[in-house]
Backbone as numpy.savetxt, mean C-alpha at the origin, in Angstrom:
# Nx Ny Nz CAx CAy CAz Cx Cy Cz
13.33 -1.49 -5.92 12.49 -0.31 -5.92 13.38 0.93 -5.92
13.14 1.87 -6.80 13.98 3.04 -6.90 13.48 4.14 -5.98
13.70 3.97 -4.67 13.23 4.94 -3.69 14.08 6.20 -3.71
15.18 6.21 -4.44 16.02 7.39 -4.52 15.48 8.39 -5.53
14.37 8.04 -6.19 13.77 8.93 -7.18 13.47 10.30 -6.59
13.09 10.34 -5.34 12.66 11.59 -4.75 13.82 12.47 -4.32
15.03 11.97 -4.42 16.18 12.82 -4.21 16.42 13.62 -5.48
17.28 14.62 -5.42 17.55 15.43 -6.60 18.54 14.71 -7.52
18.12 13.59 -8.04 18.97 12.79 -8.92 18.63 13.12 -10.37
19.52 12.74 -11.28 19.27 12.99 -12.70 18.08 12.19 -13.19
17.90 10.99 -12.64 16.76 10.17 -13.03 15.47 10.85 -12.62
15.43 11.32 -11.35 14.22 11.97 -10.87 13.91 13.23 -11.64
14.94 14.05 -11.91 14.71 15.29 -12.63 14.28 15.00 -14.06
14.83 13.96 -14.64 14.45 13.59 -16.00 12.99 13.18 -16.07
12.55 12.47 -15.05 11.14 12.04 -15.02 10.22 13.24 -14.88
10.59 14.20 -14.04 9.77 15.39 -13.86 9.69 16.20 -15.15
10.79 16.27 -15.88 10.78 16.97 -17.16 9.85 16.27 -18.13
9.88 14.93 -18.12 9.00 14.16 -18.98 7.54 14.44 -18.66
7.21 14.51 -17.36 5.83 14.79 -16.96 5.42 16.18 -17.40
6.32 17.13 -17.25 5.99 18.49 -17.65 5.71 18.54 -19.15
6.45 17.74 -19.90 6.24 17.70 -21.34 4.90 17.09 -21.71
4.35 16.27 -20.81 3.06 15.66 -21.06 1.92 16.56 -20.62
2.25 17.74 -20.11 1.21 18.66 -19.68 0.83 18.46 -18.23
1.58 17.62 -17.52 1.21 17.33 -16.15 1.84 18.28 -15.15
2.88 19.04 -15.58 3.54 19.93 -14.64 4.36 19.16 -13.64
4.84 19.84 -12.63 5.66 19.23 -11.59 4.85 19.18 -10.30
4.32 17.99 -9.93 3.51 17.90 -8.72 4.35 17.92 -7.45
5.68 17.86 -7.58 6.52 17.73 -6.41 6.90 19.08 -5.83
5.96 19.68 -5.09 6.25 20.94 -4.42 7.10 20.68 -3.17
6.95 19.48 -2.61 7.78 19.03 -1.50 8.21 17.60 -1.80
9.20 17.12 -1.10 9.72 15.79 -1.36 9.02 14.75 -0.47
8.42 13.69 -1.07 7.79 12.66 -0.26 8.81 11.98 0.64
8.43 11.71 1.86 9.31 11.03 2.79 8.53 9.94 3.51
9.24 9.10 4.24 8.58 8.10 5.06 7.80 8.80 6.16
6.61 8.31 6.44 5.73 8.96 7.40 5.66 8.22 8.72
5.12 8.89 9.73 4.85 8.21 10.99 3.68 7.26 10.78
3.49 6.33 11.69 2.42 5.34 11.54 1.05 6.00 11.43
0.77 6.98 12.29 -0.54 7.61 12.27 -0.76 8.40 10.99
0.28 9.11 10.53 0.16 9.89 9.31 -0.03 8.99 8.10
0.72 7.88 8.04 0.62 6.97 6.91 -0.74 6.28 6.88
-1.26 5.94 8.04 -2.57 5.30 8.10 -3.65 6.25 7.56
-3.56 7.53 7.93 -4.49 8.53 7.43 -4.33 8.71 5.94
-3.08 8.79 5.47 -2.80 8.95 4.05 -3.34 7.77 3.25
-3.20 6.57 3.79 -3.67 5.37 3.11 -5.17 5.48 2.82
-5.93 5.91 3.81 -7.36 6.05 3.62 -7.70 7.16 2.63
-6.98 8.27 2.70 -7.23 9.39 1.81 -6.94 9.02 0.35
-5.84 8.32 0.13 -5.45 7.96 -1.23 -6.43 6.96 -1.84
-6.83 5.97 -1.05 -7.76 4.98 -1.58 -9.12 5.61 -1.88
-9.55 6.53 -1.04 -10.81 7.23 -1.27 -10.72 8.06 -2.54
-9.59 8.73 -2.73 -9.38 9.56 -3.92 -9.42 8.71 -5.18
-8.73 7.58 -5.18 -8.70 6.72 -6.35 -10.08 6.16 -6.65
-10.78 5.72 -5.61 -12.13 5.19 -5.82 -13.07 6.26 -6.36
-12.95 7.48 -5.84 -13.83 8.57 -6.25 -13.56 9.03 -7.67
-12.26 9.20 -7.99 -11.90 9.76 -9.29 -11.74 8.72 -10.40
-11.52 7.45 -10.03 -11.24 6.43 -11.05 -12.26 5.29 -11.08
-12.96 5.10 -9.94 -13.83 3.94 -9.81 -14.96 3.86 -10.81
-15.50 5.01 -11.25 -16.64 4.98 -12.16 -16.29 4.37 -13.51
-15.03 4.48 -13.91 -14.60 3.90 -15.19 -13.74 2.64 -15.02
-13.10 2.53 -13.86 -12.15 1.44 -13.67 -12.40 0.65 -12.38
-13.61 0.69 -11.86 -13.93 -0.06 -10.65 -14.49 -1.43 -10.98
-14.74 -2.22 -9.94 -15.24 -3.58 -10.14 -16.59 -3.62 -10.83
-17.42 -2.60 -10.58 -18.77 -2.59 -11.16 -18.84 -1.81 -12.46
-17.69 -1.30 -12.94 -17.67 -0.55 -14.19 -17.34 -1.48 -15.35
-17.28 -0.91 -16.53 -16.95 -1.70 -17.72 -15.46 -1.97 -17.83
-14.68 -1.33 -16.98 -13.24 -1.55 -17.01 -12.61 -1.01 -18.27
-12.76 0.28 -18.51 -12.23 0.89 -19.71 -10.74 0.67 -19.84
-10.32 0.39 -21.05 -8.91 0.13 -21.30 -8.43 -1.17 -20.68
-9.36 -2.05 -20.35 -8.98 -3.33 -19.73 -8.56 -3.20 -18.28
-8.84 -2.05 -17.67 -8.44 -1.78 -16.30 -9.69 -1.63 -15.44
-9.95 -2.62 -14.58 -11.16 -2.59 -13.75 -10.85 -2.89 -12.29
-9.66 -2.52 -11.83 -9.25 -2.89 -10.47 -8.93 -1.68 -9.59
-9.45 -0.49 -9.94 -9.13 0.70 -9.16 -9.62 0.61 -7.73
-10.62 -0.23 -7.49 -11.15 -0.37 -6.14 -10.44 -1.46 -5.34
-9.47 -2.13 -5.96 -8.74 -3.22 -5.30 -7.25 -2.91 -5.34
-6.76 -2.31 -4.27 -5.36 -1.90 -4.22 -4.41 -3.09 -4.35
-4.74 -4.17 -3.64 -3.89 -5.37 -3.71 -3.79 -5.91 -5.12
-4.90 -5.91 -5.85 -4.89 -6.41 -7.22 -4.08 -5.50 -8.12
-4.19 -4.20 -7.92 -3.40 -3.27 -8.74 -1.90 -3.49 -8.51
-1.54 -3.81 -7.27 -0.14 -4.10 -6.98 0.28 -5.39 -7.67
-0.57 -6.42 -7.58 -0.25 -7.70 -8.22 -0.16 -7.57 -9.74
-0.96 -6.68 -10.31 -0.95 -6.47 -11.76 0.17 -5.54 -12.22
0.89 -4.97 -11.28 1.99 -4.08 -11.62 1.58 -2.66 -11.95
0.32 -2.31 -11.70 -0.15 -0.95 -11.96 0.32 0.01 -10.87
0.55 -0.54 -9.68 1.15 0.21 -8.58 2.40 -0.55 -8.14
3.53 0.13 -8.12 4.78 -0.46 -7.66 5.11 0.16 -6.32
4.83 -0.52 -5.21 5.07 0.06 -3.88 6.48 0.64 -3.76
6.54 1.89 -3.30 7.82 2.54 -3.12 8.33 3.26 -4.36
7.65 3.08 -5.49 8.16 3.63 -6.75 7.06 4.24 -7.60
6.60 5.44 -7.25 5.56 6.09 -8.06 5.98 6.28 -9.51
7.26 6.58 -9.73 7.73 6.89 -11.07 7.62 5.74 -12.04
7.46 4.51 -11.53 7.27 3.36 -12.41 5.88 2.76 -12.27
5.03 3.41 -11.49 3.66 2.93 -11.29 2.75 3.52 -12.36
2.13 2.64 -13.13 1.30 3.10 -14.25 0.19 4.05 -13.79
-0.41 3.75 -12.65 -1.49 4.59 -12.14 -0.98 6.01 -11.91
0.17 6.12 -11.28 0.70 7.46 -11.00 1.16 8.17 -12.27
1.79 7.45 -13.17 2.27 8.05 -14.41 1.11 8.70 -15.17
-0.04 8.02 -15.19 -1.19 8.55 -15.93 -1.78 9.79 -15.26
-1.90 9.76 -13.92 -2.49 10.92 -13.26 -1.50 12.10 -13.22
-0.22 11.81 -13.06 0.78 12.87 -13.03 0.92 13.53 -14.40
0.75 12.75 -15.46 0.84 13.28 -16.81 -0.40 14.04 -17.25
-1.46 13.96 -16.43 -2.67 14.70 -16.75 -3.61 14.00 -17.69
-3.31 12.74 -18.05 -4.19 12.02 -18.98 -5.33 11.30 -18.27
-5.21 11.16 -16.96 -6.26 10.53 -16.17 -6.48 11.31 -14.88
-7.73 11.49 -14.49 -8.96 11.24 -15.23 -9.04 12.16 -16.45
-9.51 11.68 -17.60 -9.46 12.47 -18.83 -10.28 13.75 -18.80
-11.38 13.76 -18.08 -12.25 14.93 -18.07 -11.83 15.98 -17.04
-11.08 15.56 -16.04 -10.70 16.50 -14.98 -9.39 16.04 -14.34
-8.24 16.40 -14.93 -6.93 16.03 -14.35 -6.83 16.46 -12.90
-6.11 15.68 -12.11 -5.98 15.97 -10.69 -5.10 17.20 -10.45
-5.42 18.00 -9.45 -4.55 19.12 -9.08 -3.25 18.58 -8.49
-2.23 19.43 -8.46 -0.92 18.99 -7.97 -0.98 18.40 -6.57
-1.81 18.96 -5.70 -1.91 18.48 -4.33 -2.35 17.02 -4.29
-3.29 16.64 -5.14 -3.77 15.25 -5.16 -2.76 14.32 -5.83
-2.05 14.83 -6.82 -0.98 14.03 -7.44 0.10 13.71 -6.40
0.43 14.73 -5.61 1.44 14.56 -4.58 0.98 13.56 -3.53
-0.30 13.61 -3.20 -0.85 12.68 -2.22 -0.68 11.24 -2.69
-0.99 10.98 -3.95 -0.86 9.63 -4.50 0.59 9.20 -4.55
1.48 10.12 -4.95 2.91 9.80 -5.01 3.44 9.42 -3.63
3.11 10.22 -2.62 3.58 9.95 -1.26 3.01 8.64 -0.74
1.76 8.38 -1.06 1.11 7.13 -0.63 1.81 5.92 -1.23
2.06 5.94 -2.54 2.73 4.81 -3.20 4.14 4.64 -2.63
4.82 5.74 -2.40 6.17 5.70 -1.83 6.18 4.97 -0.49
5.16 5.22 0.34 5.10 4.63 1.67 4.46 3.25 1.71
4.03 2.73 0.55 3.50 1.37 0.50 4.61 0.32 0.47
5.82 0.76 0.21 6.93 -0.17 0.05 7.19 -0.97 1.32
7.34 -2.27 1.15 7.69 -3.16 2.26 9.01 -3.84 1.89
10.05 -3.50 2.59 11.37 -4.09 2.34 11.33 -5.56 2.74
11.52 -6.48 1.78 11.45 -7.91 2.10 12.48 -8.37 3.11
13.55 -7.58 3.28 14.61 -7.95 4.22 14.44 -7.28 5.58
13.40 -6.46 5.72 13.17 -5.79 6.99 12.47 -6.73 7.96
12.38 -6.32 9.21 11.72 -7.14 10.23 10.27 -7.41 9.85
9.54 -6.37 9.48 8.14 -6.57 9.09 8.04 -7.29 7.76
8.93 -6.99 6.83 8.90 -7.62 5.52 8.98 -9.14 5.60
9.79 -9.64 6.52 9.93 -11.09 6.67 8.64 -11.73 7.20
7.98 -11.02 8.13 6.72 -11.53 8.67 5.61 -11.39 7.63
5.63 -10.28 6.90 4.62 -10.04 5.87 4.70 -11.12 4.79
5.89 -11.38 4.27 6.05 -12.37 3.20 5.88 -13.80 3.69
6.29 -14.03 4.94 6.23 -15.40 5.46 4.90 -15.78 6.08
4.08 -14.76 6.42 2.85 -15.06 7.14 1.63 -14.28 6.65
1.69 -12.97 6.75 0.49 -12.17 6.45 0.04 -12.29 5.00
0.97 -12.21 4.07 0.59 -12.26 2.66 -0.01 -13.61 2.27
0.63 -14.74 2.60 0.05 -16.02 2.18 -1.13 -16.49 3.03
-1.21 -16.07 4.28 -2.22 -16.63 5.17 -3.36 -15.67 5.54
-3.16 -14.37 5.35 -4.13 -13.41 5.89 -4.77 -12.45 4.88
-4.03 -12.08 3.83 -4.52 -11.04 2.93 -5.78 -11.42 2.16
-6.04 -12.71 2.02 -7.25 -13.13 1.31 -8.51 -12.59 1.95
-8.49 -12.46 3.26 -9.65 -11.94 4.00 -9.39 -10.58 4.63
-8.12 -10.24 4.79 -7.78 -9.00 5.50 -6.86 -8.11 4.66
-7.27 -7.86 3.42 -6.52 -6.97 2.54 -7.15 -5.59 2.52
-6.63 -4.74 1.65 -7.10 -3.35 1.60 -8.57 -3.24 1.22
-9.06 -4.18 0.39 -10.44 -4.07 -0.09 -11.42 -4.78 0.82
-11.12 -6.01 1.20 -12.07 -6.80 2.00 -12.01 -6.43 3.48
-10.84 -6.51 4.07 -10.62 -6.10 5.47 -11.71 -6.61 6.41
-11.88 -7.92 6.49 -12.89 -8.51 7.36 -12.71 -8.05 8.80
-13.82 -7.70 9.42 -13.76 -7.23 10.80 -13.03 -5.92 10.98
-12.82 -5.20 9.86 -12.09 -3.93 9.94 -10.60 -4.09 10.10
-10.09 -5.32 9.90 -8.66 -5.60 10.08 -8.00 -5.82 8.72
-6.91 -5.12 8.47 -6.15 -5.28 7.23 -4.67 -5.44 7.55
-4.01 -6.29 6.77 -2.56 -6.49 6.90 -1.84 -6.00 5.65
-2.51 -5.14 4.89 -1.95 -4.67 3.62 -0.70 -3.83 3.82
-0.64 -3.08 4.92 0.53 -2.26 5.20 0.96 -2.45 6.66
2.16 -1.98 6.95 2.67 -2.05 8.33 1.76 -1.28 9.27
1.28 -0.13 8.80 0.48 0.74 9.65 -0.88 0.10 9.98
-1.48 -0.56 9.00 -2.73 -1.26 9.26 -2.51 -2.40 10.25
-1.43 -3.14 10.05 -1.12 -4.29 10.91 -0.93 -3.87 12.36
-0.31 -2.73 12.56 -0.01 -2.29 13.93 -1.26 -1.94 14.74
-2.41 -1.85 14.10 -3.65 -1.59 14.82 -4.06 -2.79 15.67
-3.53 -3.99 15.35 -3.87 -5.19 16.11 -2.63 -5.81 16.74
-1.60 -4.99 16.91 -0.35 -5.46 17.51 0.03 -4.55 18.67
0.40 -5.15 19.80 0.95 -4.41 20.93 2.44 -4.68 20.95
3.22 -3.74 20.44 4.66 -3.93 20.30 5.30 -4.39 21.61
6.07 -5.47 21.53 6.75 -6.00 22.70 5.92 -6.95 23.52
4.63 -7.10 23.21 3.73 -7.92 24.01 2.84 -8.81 23.14
3.37 -9.96 22.72 2.57 -10.86 21.89 1.26 -11.27 22.56
1.32 -11.52 23.88 0.14 -12.00 24.59 -0.99 -10.99 24.63
-0.68 -9.72 24.43 -1.70 -8.67 24.42 -2.06 -8.22 23.00
-1.44 -8.82 22.01 -1.69 -8.45 20.62 -2.87 -9.24 20.06
-3.86 -8.54 19.54 -5.08 -9.19 19.05 -4.78 -10.21 17.96
-3.85 -9.87 17.07 -3.55 -10.79 15.98 -2.93 -12.08 16.51
-2.05 -11.97 17.49 -1.41 -13.17 18.04 -2.41 -14.00 18.83
-3.28 -13.35 19.57 -4.33 -14.07 20.31 -5.21 -14.88 19.36
-5.55 -14.27 18.21 -6.44 -14.91 17.25 -5.82 -16.14 16.61
-4.54 -16.04 16.25 -3.91 -17.18 15.58 -3.49 -18.25 16.59
-3.12 -17.84 17.80 -2.73 -18.81 18.83 -3.92 -19.67 19.24
-5.10 -19.08 19.29 -6.31 -19.83 19.67 -6.84 -20.70 18.54
-6.35 -20.46 17.33 -6.84 -21.23 16.19 -8.06 -20.61 15.51
-8.53 -19.46 16.03 -9.69 -18.79 15.41 -9.34 -18.25 14.03
-8.10 -17.95 13.84 -7.62 -17.46 12.56 -6.40 -18.26 12.14
-6.21 -18.47 10.84 -7.02 -18.05 9.71 -8.37 -18.79 9.66
-9.45 -18.09 9.50 -10.79 -18.66 9.52 -10.99 -19.61 8.34
-11.42 -20.82 8.68 -11.69 -21.80 7.63 -10.46 -22.45 7.04
-9.30 -22.18 7.62 -8.06 -22.75 7.11 -7.31 -23.45 8.24
-6.27 -24.16 7.89 -5.48 -24.86 8.89 -4.81 -23.87 9.83
-4.72 -24.21 11.11 -4.04 -23.32 12.08 -2.60 -23.09 11.67
-2.03 -22.02 12.15 -0.64 -21.74 11.85 0.27 -22.81 12.45
1.37 -23.05 11.78 2.34 -24.01 12.28 3.09 -23.42 13.46
3.80 -24.27 14.16 4.61 -23.80 15.29 5.63 -22.76 14.83
6.22 -23.00 13.64 7.22 -22.07 13.11 6.59 -20.72 12.77
5.38 -20.72 12.24 4.70 -19.48 11.89 4.31 -18.69 13.14
3.84 -19.41 14.15 3.51 -18.75 15.42 4.76 -18.14 16.05
5.86 -18.87 15.95 7.12 -18.38 16.50 7.59 -17.14 15.75
7.43 -17.15 14.44 7.83 -16.00 13.61 7.08 -14.75 14.06
5.77 -14.88 14.25 4.95 -13.75 14.65 5.28 -13.31 16.07
5.39 -14.26 16.97 5.66 -13.96 18.37 7.01 -13.27 18.54
8.02 -13.76 17.85 9.37 -13.20 17.96 9.40 -11.77 17.43
8.70 -11.53 16.30 8.66 -10.18 15.73 7.99 -9.20 16.68
6.87 -9.59 17.25 6.15 -8.70 18.17 6.97 -8.47 19.44
7.53 -9.53 19.99 8.31 -9.43 21.22 9.52 -8.52 21.06
10.07 -8.49 19.86 11.25 -7.67 19.59 10.89 -6.21 19.32
9.61 -5.88 19.41 9.20 -4.49 19.22 8.37 -4.24 17.99
8.05 -5.32 17.23 7.24 -5.19 16.02 7.80 -4.09 15.09
9.08 -4.18 14.84 9.74 -3.15 14.05 9.35 -3.23 12.58
9.41 -2.08 11.93 9.11 -2.05 10.51 10.29 -2.59 9.70
């Protein structure tokens, strides 16, 4: 993931020039940075609402899916399809189109909303080698996202991002963490085989160590 795009690099400046040439201007009035958990959680909701509002009528699940794109209401699917590249707005098709001013076609987004989407995509990145990345790839993604992703979020619980996950985690205290209580008791994953001893240990160790990102 090219997270260095937001620095004053030649690649980043070249991309901004390209966007300006497309009539999109330069949405980067400030440089996107990693956010605090509370700020990122708020941003996540704002960005998804914006995409659903501005794109869902033409590219949502209940729309005709213009241009073969009908997943604007499913963030996880857009990531799987490569339309959103977590951590890399400059290579995310969704961002390229809105930043260039070609989408939405009838009313291009103002710079403030373009920046919101860019910052949101930037903060979606999960480093596979990080503490959370190892738990996400080894446990949450294969065992939990089917019911607890950005779109479905059964019971209001989502593991799509670190910030969402932390709503059911008490850092340093596995026994007080709702997610650990649920899997330890066998209530979750619902309708599936209980977690293995190794999976429970992976989750418990991560939480006990501070549930670091």
